[in-house]
C-alpha positions, 0 to 999 in steps of 0.5 A, a space after each residue: 266675277 270674283 271680288 277683286 279685293 279678296 280671294 274668296 275661294 276654298 283654300 285661298 289661304 294656300 295662295 301666295 302673292 302673284 298666284 293666278 286666281 282666275 283667267 277669263 278669255 273673250 274672243 281669244 283664239 279658240 275661245 269665244 268665252 271661257 273662265 277658269 279658276 285654276 287653284 293655288 297649285 297650278 303647275 301644268 296645263 295638259 290635254 288632247 290636241 286641239 283642246 286649247 292648251 296653247 290658247 291658254 298659254 298664249 293668253 297668260 303671256 299676252 295678258 301678263 306683259 310677256 317679254 320678247 325673250 319668249 320667242 315661241 312661234 305662237 307668241 311672235 306678236 311680242 316681236 311684231 306687235 301683231 296682237 290682232 292675230 289673237 282675236 277670234 276669227 271673224 271678230 273685231 276685238 277680244 280680251 284676256 282678263 287675269 286675276 292675280 292673288 295678293 294678300 292685300 287685295 287681288 289685282 285684275 289685269 285686263 288687256 283688250 286686243 283689237 283686229 287692227 293690232 292695237 291694245 289697251 290695258 286696265 288694272 282693277 277696271 281702271 285704264 293702265 299702261 304696259 309699264 305699270 303692268 310690268 311693274 306688277 309682274 316684277 313685284 310678284 316675281 312673275 317671269 314670263 321669260 324664265 323657262 323655269 316659271 313659264 315653259 311653252 310646249 315648243 320650248 321644252 327642247 330648249 329647256 332640256 338643252 340648258 347647261 348646268 350654269 343656265 339652269 342654275 341661273 334660271 332657278 335662282 331667278 325663279 325663286 321668289 323672295 330671294 336675292 340669290 341671283 344678285 348675290 351670285 352676280 356679286 360673287 362673280 364680280 368679286 371673283 373677277 376683281 380678285 383675279 384682277 388684283 391677283 394679276 396686279 399683285 404678281 406684277 408688283 412682285 415682279 417689279 419689286 424683285 427687279 428693284 431688289 436686283 438693281 439695288 443689289 448691283 448698286 450696293 456693290 458699286 457703292 462698296 467699290 466706291 467706298 473702298 476706293 475713297 478709303 484707299 485715297 484717304 489712306 494715301 493722303 494721310 500717309 503723305 501728310 504724316 511724311 510732310 509733318 515729319 520733315 517739318 519737325 526735323 531738328 537742326 542737327 538732323 538737317 546738318 547730318 542730312 546735309 553732310 551726308 549729301 556732301 559726302 556723296 558728292 565727294 565720293 562722286 567727284 
């Protein structure tokens, strides 16, 4: 068994955190006992029918806390929790043991599975939990539910049918040491916010135009009222001037007016 504290194989400097360093299977599907050292550039598992390709793929998913999103028929245990179906025929228990490379020390993740559909987890020989293992997967950017990282044979058709947006999303999530997906989400959120603000701006402009139209109508009414009041003022001022003129008449003017009125009376008589 490899030392869990360091990767001691040839070319270990090519490994990156999360690389599969070693896989060991015991009483798992077609394998009674098997151990693999895939090397730092594991990318594809291939072989003739019946050679155990699917068993290895299942082991990776079972042993690395695969998500329920991986709905391959071979992996329905993730939905039904029937892990006992992966125990080798006529055996009561088995396990997967997967060693992941980490610069600060490898981690050996072991999942013991039993015929009665129970299972237990261990990390570096110590009892652990599914939650803890899932945390290790997240820290290593291992995404069993991402078809760009983990592609079972029966999911190839689904992968080929992914549209450009889905492929972009899957690729963003598959890229390690990157926050592209988070930035993409931020851009989408900003676009939605801009659209909302744009609609609010259009509504505000429409309301402003309506207020301007109402103000223009009111301004005309104000001008009419001001003109009316100005005319009234002119009439009132004219009346006051006439009254003042009458008050300032001299006595001779008053007699002349009186004589004029008397003359009019005589003529009338």
